N, CA, C and O atoms as a DFTB+ gen file, in Angstrom:
648 C
 N C O
     1  1      91.526     113.485      66.583
     2  2      92.176     114.606      66.654
     3  2      91.499     115.512      66.865
     4  3      91.203     116.289      65.958
     5  1      91.263     115.596      67.545
     6  2      90.597     116.819      68.713
     7  2      91.547     116.758      69.393
     8  3      92.497     117.525      69.241
     9  1      91.488     115.392      70.726
    10  2      92.360     114.960      71.544
    11  2      93.472     115.231      71.599
    12  3      94.009     115.565      72.655
    13  1      94.428     115.104      69.833
    14  2      95.894     115.290      69.822
    15  2      95.684     117.071      70.226
    16  3      96.377     117.591      71.100
    17  1      94.899     117.654      69.642
    18  2      95.123     119.003      69.283
    19  2      95.099     119.891      70.427
    20  3      95.693     120.970      70.427
    21  1      94.162     119.286      71.774
    22  2      93.773     119.237      73.111
    23  2      94.917     119.108      74.076
    24  3      95.135     119.919      74.977
    25  1      96.005     117.481      73.703
    26  2      97.239     117.424      74.158
    27  2      98.655     118.864      74.085
    28  3      99.474     119.295      74.896
    29  1      98.238     119.230      72.426
    30  2      99.038     120.508      72.237
    31  2      99.281     121.212      72.499
    32  3     100.419     121.636      72.698
    33  1      97.664     121.970      72.705
    34  2      97.475     123.862      73.623
    35  2      97.426     123.918      75.016
    36  3      97.859     124.728      75.835
    37  1      96.549     122.459      75.132
    38  2      95.637     122.970      76.923
    39  2      97.267     122.257      77.732
    40  3      97.821     121.159      77.683
    41  1      97.594     123.705      78.496
    42  2      98.419     123.601      79.349
    43  2      98.202     122.752      80.669
    44  3      97.094     122.598      81.182
    45  1      99.532     122.149      81.227
    46  2      99.028     121.690      82.415
    47  2      99.051     122.152      83.950
    48  3     100.093     122.650      84.374
    49  1      98.152     122.036      84.641
    50  2      97.916     122.443      85.751
    51  2      99.743     122.154      86.497
    52  3     100.659     121.572      85.916
    53  1      99.784     122.716      87.757
    54  2     100.808     122.594      88.268
    55  2     101.238     120.981      88.491
    56  3     100.258     120.425      88.986
    57  1     102.285     120.074      88.319
    58  2     102.584     118.843      88.416
    59  2     102.957     118.316      89.401
    60  3     104.114     118.700      89.233
    61  1     103.020     117.723      90.372
    62  2     103.250     117.254      91.363
    63  2     105.017     117.401      91.392
    64  3     105.530     117.441      90.274
    65  1     105.843     117.472      92.438
    66  2     107.549     117.830      91.508
    67  2     107.863     115.956      91.884
    68  3     108.751     115.397      91.240
    69  1     107.062     115.158      92.932
    70  2     107.870     114.005      92.623
    71  2     107.463     112.820      91.296
    72  3     108.013     111.734      91.111
    73  1     106.040     113.598      90.278
    74  2     106.317     113.158      89.567
    75  2     107.141     113.569      88.439
    76  3     107.388     112.603      87.717
    77  1     107.521     114.379      88.136
    78  2     108.537     115.257      87.531
    79  2     110.098     114.434      88.293
    80  3     111.072     113.968      87.702
    81  1     109.978     114.467      88.924
    82  2     111.611     113.889      89.147
    83  2     112.030     112.110      89.341
    84  3     113.074     111.534      89.646
    85  1     110.401     111.556      88.931
    86  2     110.509     110.023      88.340
    87  2     110.729     110.095      87.145
    88  3     111.620     109.416      86.635
    89  1     109.963     110.937      86.433
    90  2     110.452     111.318      84.903
    91  2     111.325     111.296      84.537
    92  3     111.600     110.414      83.723
    93  1     112.465     112.439      84.995
    94  2     113.894     112.553      84.816
    95  2     114.130     111.069      85.484
    96  3     114.101     110.131      84.687
    97  1     114.329     110.810      86.671
    98  2     114.925     109.943      87.489
    99  2     114.761     108.141      85.904
   100  3     115.740     107.731      85.281
   101  1     113.888     107.791      85.813
   102  2     113.497     106.829      84.190
   103  2     114.247     107.400      83.297
   104  3     115.091     106.683      82.759
   105  1     114.151     108.864      82.883
   106  2     114.916     108.539      81.649
   107  2     116.364     109.045      81.441
   108  3     116.900     109.396      80.390
   109  1     116.944     108.990      82.891
   110  2     118.356     109.149      83.005
   111  2     118.903     107.618      82.594
   112  3     119.763     107.313      81.768
   113  1     117.965     106.633      83.606
   114  2     117.908     105.649      83.509
   115  2     118.348     104.692      82.315
   116  3     119.162     103.794      82.104
   117  1     116.987     105.648      81.415
   118  2     117.165     104.959      79.551
   119  2     118.408     105.506      79.449
   120  3     118.957     104.419      79.268
   121  1     119.167     106.155      79.419
   122  2     120.420     106.850      78.575
   123  2     121.040     106.174      78.651
   124  3     121.631     105.574      77.753
   125  1     121.146     105.980      80.463
   126  2     122.361     105.102      80.686
   127  2     122.371     104.348      79.669
   128  3     123.013     104.639      78.660
   129  1     121.660     103.265      79.787
   130  2     121.578     101.940      79.113
   131  2     121.861     102.237      77.431
   132  3     122.824     101.813      76.792
   133  1     121.026     102.870      77.045
   134  2     121.051     102.699      75.987
   135  2     122.773     103.899      75.270
   136  3     123.309     103.774      74.169
   137  1     123.179     104.940      76.432
   138  2     124.570     105.271      75.706
   139  2     125.693     104.126      76.183
   140  3     126.722     103.979      75.525
   141  1     125.451     103.413      77.246
   142  2     126.471     101.907      77.115
   143  2     126.596     101.402      75.742
   144  3     127.668     101.463      75.141
   145  1     125.093     100.700      75.022
   146  2     125.124     100.740      73.898
   147  2     125.939     101.048      72.678
   148  3     126.616     100.346      71.927
   149  1     125.588     102.612      72.737
   150  2     126.457     103.409      71.937
   151  2     127.681     103.264      71.784
   152  3     128.425     103.213      70.805
   153  1     127.837     103.190      73.115
   154  2     129.622     103.272      73.679
   155  2     130.645     101.781      72.533
   156  3     131.463     101.601      71.630
   157  1     129.621     101.032      73.651
   158  2     130.203      99.695      72.792
   159  2     130.192      98.958      71.942
   160  3     130.813      97.910      71.763
   161  1     129.150      99.714      71.112
   162  2     128.657      99.952      69.484
   163  2     130.025     100.345      68.829
   164  3     130.629      99.754      67.933
   165  1     130.303     101.284      69.379
   166  2     131.960     102.340      68.751
   167  2     133.083     101.757      69.046
   168  3     134.045     101.659      68.285
   169  1     132.993     101.256      70.402
   170  2     134.104     100.233      70.288
   171  2     134.436      99.239      69.948
   172  3     135.611      98.880      70.019
   173  1     133.697      98.677      69.585
   174  2     132.931      96.906      68.541
   175  2     133.160      96.290      69.099
   176  3     133.847      95.328      68.754
   177  1     132.607      96.520      70.619
   178  2     132.433      95.169      72.315
   179  2     131.187      94.776      71.817
   180  3     130.440      95.525      71.186
   181  1     130.849      93.082      72.218
   182  2     129.436      93.199      72.530
   183  2     129.020      93.243      74.172
   184  3     128.843      92.163      74.737
   185  1     128.922      94.058      74.660
   186  2     128.294      93.543      75.842
   187  2     127.509      92.028      76.066
   188  3     126.599      91.615      75.347
   189  1     128.034      91.383      77.126
   190  2     127.823      90.165      77.372
   191  2     126.513      90.228      78.030
   192  3     126.431      91.241      78.725
   193  1     125.493      89.518      78.051
   194  2     124.130      88.750      78.652
   195  2     124.710      88.106      79.848
   196  3     125.473      87.157      79.671
   197  1     124.507      88.409      80.751
   198  2     124.170      87.385      82.604
   199  2     122.899      86.603      82.661
   200  3     122.903      85.597      83.370
   201  1     121.757      86.939      81.982
   202  2     120.390      86.390      82.219
   203  2     120.491      85.672      81.094
   204  3     120.745      84.468      81.049
   205  1     120.267      86.491      80.047
   206  2     119.846      85.564      78.349
   207  2     120.786      85.814      77.661
   208  3     121.356      86.905      77.692
   209  1     121.098      84.916      76.964
   210  2     122.602      84.109      76.065
   211  2     121.766      84.910      74.415
   212  3     121.793      84.462      73.268
   213  1     121.338      85.740      74.758
   214  2     120.738      86.673      73.166
   215  2     121.498      87.896      72.806
   216  3     121.579      88.263      71.633
   217  1     121.901      88.358      73.512
   218  2     122.582      89.928      73.052
   219  2     123.582      89.601      72.162
   220  3     123.814      90.596      71.476
   221  1     124.255      88.710      71.865
   222  2     124.788      89.123      70.486
   223  2     124.715      88.635      69.405
   224  3     125.514      88.369      68.507
   225  1     123.426      88.513      69.604
   226  2     122.695      87.718      68.214
   227  2     122.039      88.999      68.149
   228  3     122.463      89.548      67.131
   229  1     120.738      90.168      69.077
   230  2     120.416      91.178      68.702
   231  2     121.192      91.782      68.317
   232  3     121.126      92.152      67.145
   233  1     122.492      92.223      69.302
   234  2     123.376      93.450      68.836
   235  2     123.996      93.151      67.471
   236  3     123.996      94.078      66.660
   237  1     124.593      91.827      67.064
   238  2     125.196      91.911      65.912
   239  2     124.244      91.571      64.868
   240  3     124.780      91.123      63.854
   241  1     122.577      91.691      64.830
   242  2     121.792      91.738      63.353
   243  2     122.108      92.434      62.820
   244  3     123.055      93.131      63.184
   245  1     121.314      92.656      61.376
   246  2     121.405      94.129      60.916
   247  2     119.713      94.689      60.942
   248  3     119.034      95.262      60.090
   249  1     119.459      94.290      62.141
   250  2     118.499      95.344      62.585
   251  2     118.707      96.453      63.999
   252  3     117.982      97.189      64.667
   253  1     119.887      96.126      63.972
   254  2     121.252      97.219      64.953
   255  2     121.634      98.299      64.905
   256  3     121.911      99.106      65.792
   257  1     121.683      98.385      63.061
   258  2     121.952      99.387      62.615
   259  2     121.118     100.198      61.914
   260  3     120.058      99.625      61.661
   261  1     121.180     101.227      61.533
   262  2     120.242     102.255      60.356
   263  2     121.208     102.970      59.725
   264  3     121.687     103.959      60.279
   265  1     121.568     102.619      58.648
   266  2     122.372     103.596      57.840
   267  2     124.256     103.927      58.733
   268  3     124.993     104.901      58.885
   269  1     124.283     102.657      59.043
   270  2     125.474     102.645      60.070
   271  2     125.710     102.995      61.221
   272  3     126.746     102.824      61.864
   273  1     124.407     103.685      61.634
   274  2     123.832     103.935      62.710
   275  2     123.394     103.125      63.356
   276  3     122.427     102.423      63.060
   277  1     124.485     103.050      65.060
   278  2     123.058     102.287      65.998
   279  2     122.149     102.570      66.899
   280  3     122.235     103.294      67.891
   281  1     121.166     101.879      66.443
   282  2     119.682     102.018      66.780
   283  2     119.769     102.945      68.031
   284  3     119.335     104.097      68.049
   285  1     120.442     102.248      69.187
   286  2     120.913     102.957      70.770
   287  2     121.182     104.097      70.271
   288  3     121.931     104.164      71.246
   289  1     121.360     105.294      69.603
   290  2     122.235     106.396      69.633
   291  2     120.735     106.996      69.469
   292  3     120.543     107.792      70.388
   293  1     119.830     106.911      68.783
   294  2     118.121     107.697      68.719
   295  2     118.003     107.561      69.854
   296  3     117.932     108.562      70.567
   297  1     117.920     105.798      70.603
   298  2     117.559     106.162      71.684
   299  2     118.117     106.685      72.865
   300  3     117.437     106.837      73.880
   301  1     119.399     106.992      72.793
   302  2     119.911     107.662      73.803
   303  2     119.519     109.253      73.615
   304  3     119.635     110.017      74.574
   305  1     119.088     109.677      72.439
   306  2     118.687     111.167      72.382
   307  2     117.301     111.409      72.552
   308  3     116.855     112.452      73.029
   309  1     116.579     110.397      72.142
   310  2     115.282     109.852      73.011
   311  2     115.054     110.642      74.257
   312  3     114.360     111.623      74.524
   313  1     115.883     109.870      74.939
   314  2     116.041     109.583      76.466
   315  2     116.071     111.205      77.047
   316  3     115.261     111.757      77.791
   317  1     117.458     111.809      76.349
   318  2     118.095     113.330      76.614
   319  2     116.845     113.949      76.562
   320  3     116.512     114.659      77.511
   321  1     115.921     113.759      75.382
   322  2     115.047     114.728      75.623
   323  2     113.897     114.932      76.239
   324  3     113.212     115.955      76.220
   325  1     113.635     113.600      76.967
   326  2     112.845     113.772      77.577
   327  2     113.057     114.469      79.349
   328  3     112.562     115.403      79.978
   329  1     114.132     113.331      79.638
   330  2     114.963     114.160      80.738
   331  2     115.403     115.484      80.778
   332  3     115.971     115.890      81.792
   333  1     115.118     116.628      79.273
   334  2     115.516     118.075      79.573
   335  2     114.417     118.797      79.401
   336  3     114.285     120.016      79.508
   337  1     113.377     117.715      79.039
   338  2     111.912     118.116      80.024
   339  2     111.894     118.472      81.038
   340  3     111.731     119.587      81.535
   341  1     112.120     117.216      81.544
   342  2     111.919     116.898      83.297
   343  2     112.306     118.175      84.134
   344  3     111.623     118.836      84.916
   345  1     113.580     118.314      83.737
   346  2     114.783     119.071      83.883
   347  2     114.086     120.566      83.933
   348  3     113.815     121.128      84.994
   349  1     113.872     121.049      82.809
   350  2     113.088     122.749      82.436
   351  2     112.099     122.571      83.503
   352  3     112.142     123.438      84.376
   353  1     111.111     121.537      83.655
   354  2     110.213     121.573      83.989
   355  2     110.521     122.082      86.157
   356  3     110.040     122.910      86.931
   357  1     111.643     120.888      86.247
   358  2     111.772     120.827      87.323
   359  2     112.637     122.602      88.175
   360  3     112.394     123.399      89.081
   361  1     113.636     122.371      87.145
   362  2     114.311     124.067      86.829
   363  2     113.147     125.296      87.610
   364  3     112.943     125.710      88.751
   365  1     112.576     125.545      86.212
   366  2     112.027     126.931      86.010
   367  2     110.417     126.848      85.674
   368  3     109.645     127.767      85.399
   369  1     110.242     125.821      85.759
   370  2     108.839     125.488      85.539
   371  2     108.371     125.882      84.285
   372  3     107.460     126.623      83.916
   373  1     109.204     125.216      83.726
   374  2     109.020     125.034      81.936
   375  2     107.387     124.467      81.365
   376  3     107.539     124.465      80.144
   377  1     106.420     124.155      81.553
   378  2     105.463     123.540      81.567
   379  2     105.060     123.235      80.042
   380  3     104.439     122.204      79.785
   381  1     105.400     124.094      79.090
   382  2     105.030     124.112      77.904
   383  2     106.305     122.619      77.076
   384  3     105.767     121.825      76.304
   385  1     107.687     122.474      77.340
   386  2     108.434     122.011      77.454
   387  2     108.422     120.973      78.065
   388  3     108.955     120.144      77.327
   389  1     108.100     120.471      79.073
   390  2     107.865     119.532      79.748
   391  2     105.960     118.578      78.971
   392  3     105.740     117.370      78.875
   393  1     105.229     119.492      78.679
   394  2     104.280     118.513      78.414
   395  2     104.585     117.994      76.798
   396  3     104.085     116.936      76.415
   397  1     105.455     118.833      75.871
   398  2     106.114     118.220      74.264
   399  2     106.641     117.641      74.896
   400  3     105.705     116.845      74.972
   401  1     108.067     116.793      76.135
   402  2     108.308     116.166      76.073
   403  2     107.395     114.730      76.472
   404  3     107.296     113.639      75.911
   405  1     106.823     115.276      77.654
   406  2     105.714     114.266      77.745
   407  2     105.112     113.471      76.515
   408  3     105.284     112.254      76.437
   409  1     104.477     114.098      75.657
   410  2     103.950     113.497      74.375
   411  2     105.175     113.119      73.090
   412  3     104.833     112.903      71.927
   413  1     105.887     113.105      73.319
   414  2     107.334     112.866      72.431
   415  2     107.172     111.344      72.926
   416  3     107.191     110.583      71.959
   417  1     107.041     110.786      73.970
   418  2     107.084     109.513      74.490
   419  2     106.503     108.182      73.965
   420  3     106.827     107.015      74.181
   421  1     105.272     108.895      72.996
   422  2     104.627     107.939      72.454
   423  2     106.552     107.302      71.390
   424  3     107.133     106.217      71.406
   425  1     106.718     107.958      71.031
   426  2     107.891     107.666      69.601
   427  2     108.774     106.518      70.128
   428  3     109.263     105.582      69.496
   429  1     108.881     106.887      71.759
   430  2     110.186     105.834      72.489
   431  2     109.479     104.081      72.405
   432  3     109.914     102.987      72.046
   433  1     108.269     104.572      72.923
   434  2     106.908     103.422      73.214
   435  2     106.521     102.828      71.913
   436  3     106.012     101.722      72.092
   437  1     106.578     103.133      70.812
   438  2     106.546     102.649      69.208
   439  2     107.714     101.718      69.147
   440  3     107.814     100.499      69.012
   441  1     108.599     102.737      69.298
   442  2     109.806     101.573      68.619
   443  2     110.254     100.558      69.616
   444  3     110.690      99.418      69.452
   445  1     110.069     101.157      70.532
   446  2     110.414      99.791      71.793
   447  2     109.555      98.703      71.193
   448  3     110.144      97.683      70.836
   449  1     107.705      98.804      70.963
   450  2     106.970      97.554      70.707
   451  2     107.402      96.896      69.380
   452  3     107.054      95.747      69.105
   453  1     108.302      97.778      68.423
   454  2     108.831      97.372      66.748
   455  2     109.970      96.614      67.418
   456  3     110.165      95.512      66.905
   457  1     110.707      96.900      68.354
   458  2     112.186      96.214      68.968
   459  2     111.923      94.726      69.223
   460  3     112.463      93.682      68.857
   461  1     110.818      95.063      70.042
   462  2     110.751      94.090      70.998
   463  2     110.118      92.895      69.864
   464  3     110.718      91.828      69.993
   465  1     109.535      92.878      69.287
   466  2     108.398      92.738      67.695
   467  2     109.916      91.531      67.287
   468  3     110.012      90.304      67.255
   469  1     110.835      92.604      67.049
   470  2     111.921      92.037      66.155
   471  2     112.891      91.076      66.931
   472  3     113.589      90.197      66.426
   473  1     112.798      91.413      68.239
   474  2     113.476      90.193      69.228
   475  2     112.887      88.796      69.343
   476  3     113.531      87.797      69.664
   477  1     111.534      88.840      69.032
   478  2     110.671      87.658      70.075
   479  2     110.201      86.888      68.371
   480  3     110.457      85.696      68.198
   481  1     109.382      87.885      67.002
   482  2     109.343      87.258      66.364
   483  2     110.062      86.811      65.141
   484  3     109.719      85.822      64.493
   485  1     111.315      87.760      64.779
   486  2     112.067      87.449      63.918
   487  2     113.495      87.335      64.278
   488  3     113.893      86.311      63.721
   489  1     114.314      87.799      64.835
   490  2     115.721      87.321      65.587
   491  2     115.308      86.282      66.178
   492  3     115.428      85.307      65.436
   493  1     114.847      86.013      67.234
   494  2     114.570      84.915      68.149
   495  2     115.319      84.981      69.002
   496  3     115.272      83.917      69.620
   497  1     116.218      85.825      69.537
   498  2     116.996      85.705      70.625
   499  2     116.589      87.322      71.097
   500  3     116.105      88.255      70.456
   501  1     117.115      87.156      72.826
   502  2     116.602      88.819      72.957
   503  2     117.955      89.199      74.330
   504  3     118.630      88.493      75.079
   505  1     117.826      90.640      74.092
   506  2     118.383      90.916      74.375
   507  2     118.271      91.892      76.004
   508  3     117.243      92.498      76.309
   509  1     119.329      91.873      76.748
   510  2     118.551      92.044      78.340
   511  2     118.507      93.494      78.111
   512  3     117.491      94.090      78.468
   513  1     119.608      94.236      77.486
   514  2     119.695      95.996      77.578
   515  2     118.271      96.307      76.667
   516  3     117.516      97.265      76.834
   517  1     118.157      95.394      75.825
   518  2     117.517      96.395      75.106
   519  2     115.873      96.005      75.631
   520  3     115.116      96.941      75.376
   521  1     115.231      94.909      76.257
   522  2     114.568      95.072      76.759
   523  2     114.598      95.717      77.986
   524  3     113.465      95.690      78.466
   525  1     115.501      96.364      78.810
   526  2     115.705      96.992      80.022
   527  2     115.005      98.714      79.126
   528  3     114.023      99.382      79.450
   529  1     115.939      98.926      78.052
   530  2     115.265     100.136      77.444
   531  2     114.043     100.458      77.037
   532  3     113.492     101.558      77.016
   533  1     113.413      98.716      76.504
   534  2     111.678      99.130      76.378
   535  2     111.231      99.442      77.690
   536  3     110.719     100.555      77.814
   537  1     111.329      98.479      79.032
   538  2     110.726      98.646      80.123
   539  2     111.016     100.139      80.335
   540  3     109.990     100.748      80.636
   541  1     112.130     100.915      80.264
   542  2     112.286     101.970      80.590
   543  2     110.998     102.948      79.477
   544  3     109.908     103.295      79.932
   545  1     111.289     103.143      78.523
   546  2     110.108     104.315      77.455
   547  2     108.860     103.634      77.755
   548  3     107.906     104.410      77.812
   549  1     108.554     102.268      77.988
   550  2     107.307     101.789      78.503
   551  2     106.756     102.650      79.628
   552  3     105.769     103.385      79.662
   553  1     107.608     102.370      80.470
   554  2     107.454     103.384      81.852
   555  2     106.905     104.708      81.738
   556  3     105.797     105.131      82.067
   557  1     108.168     105.442      81.058
   558  2     107.826     107.602      80.477
   559  2     106.798     106.869      79.529
   560  3     106.992     105.676      79.766
   561  1     105.982     106.952      78.749
   562  2     104.293     106.701      78.460
   563  2     103.537     106.564      79.541
   564  3     102.703     107.359      79.975
   565  1     103.956     105.195      80.099
   566  2     102.534     105.325      81.121
   567  2     102.342     106.775      82.442
   568  3     101.368     107.086      83.129
   569  1     103.804     107.404      82.344
   570  2     104.052     108.060      83.448
   571  2     103.491     109.094      82.743
   572  3     102.444     109.617      83.124
   573  1     104.274     109.568      81.415
   574  2     103.543     110.514      80.787
   575  2     101.751     110.496      79.998
   576  3     101.237     111.381      79.313
   577  1     101.334     109.555      80.299
   578  2      99.449     109.384      80.254
   579  2      98.903     109.750      81.514
   580  3      97.861     110.398      81.603
   581  1      99.570     109.358      82.499
   582  2      99.067     109.660      84.183
   583  2      98.942     111.153      84.146
   584  3      97.973     111.903      84.255
   585  1     100.838     111.448      83.869
   586  2     100.375     112.986      84.112
   587  2      99.644     113.981      83.161
   588  3      99.091     114.976      83.629
   589  1      99.641     113.741      81.962
   590  2      98.991     114.235      80.977
   591  2      97.424     114.482      81.243
   592  3      96.851     115.554      81.052
   593  1      96.750     113.134      81.784
   594  2      95.270     112.506      81.976
   595  2      94.797     113.686      83.286
   596  3      93.820     114.434      83.309
   597  1      96.018     113.483      84.423
   598  2      95.587     114.047      85.867
   599  2      95.837     115.903      86.210
   600  3      95.507     116.739      87.052
   601  1      96.586     115.810      85.011
   602  2      97.013     117.499      85.338
   603  2      96.892     118.053      84.274
   604  3      97.771     118.914      84.247
   605  1      96.100     118.089      83.010
   606  2      95.762     118.944      81.903
   607  2      94.919     119.985      82.114
   608  3      93.898     119.363      82.408
   609  1      94.618     121.170      82.172
   610  2      93.823     122.660      82.307
   611  2      92.830     121.895      81.734
   612  3      92.856     121.150      80.755
   613  1      91.756     122.264      82.668
   614  2      90.210     122.960      82.050
   615  2      90.248     122.745      80.912
   616  3      91.466     122.757      80.731
   617  1      89.588     122.451      79.490
   618  2      89.177     122.979      78.618
   619  2      89.197     125.045      78.313
   620  3      89.818     125.676      77.457
   621  1      88.318     125.519      79.338
   622  2      88.558     126.896      79.875
   623  2      89.683     127.968      79.542
   624  3      89.730     128.970      78.828
   625  1      90.778     127.147      80.578
   626  2      91.718     127.571      80.736
   627  2      92.484     128.115      79.657
   628  3      93.226     129.097      79.656
   629  1      92.096     127.078      78.460
   630  2      93.637     126.720      77.595
   631  2      93.316     127.732      76.880
   632  3      94.413     128.232      76.633
   633  1      92.223     128.619      76.184
   634  2      91.732     129.862      75.466
   635  2      92.317     131.031      75.980
   636  3      92.756     132.007      75.373
   637  1      92.249     130.743      77.459
   638  2      92.745     132.274      78.590
   639  2      94.266     131.836      78.221
   640  3      94.616     132.793      77.530
   641  1      95.343     130.975      78.276
   642  2      96.374     130.793      78.332
   643  2      96.924     130.192      76.967
   644  3      96.639     129.111      76.451
   645  1      98.120     131.565      76.351
   646  2      98.605     131.121      75.569
   647  2     100.116     131.376      74.925
   648  3     100.498     130.709      73.963
């Protein structure tokens, strides 16, 4: 619990711009993927898969919606939050927003683990777009771990900066 508290209150030292740009680009790629699925869902179209043949089965399964909302919609919102945090940092050095958006990546990872589990063990089919989203959210989580570990301010600085 102390580690979580440290992540929430200890600011980041200046993060190298290239890392923040990579977070932004990966989040935009994830947003494009998830948004495409949202648009196709509301148009009543199942996107074709070129490598695998399971997109139709996965995207039309009962797990593809919650309360009539495609699961790709919260996914798109997740990517927008992470991209906004990275953009806020790049534009104005809003460290706190960036730090919180990096911490938010744990939810993307958990969702990806759940949806990959469903594809492998329950649906027995694979959606190329869903696996792409899993890859981008996992990449964002790994980047967040690297940034939070490497650029976390020393414990003494956390008391001084509030």
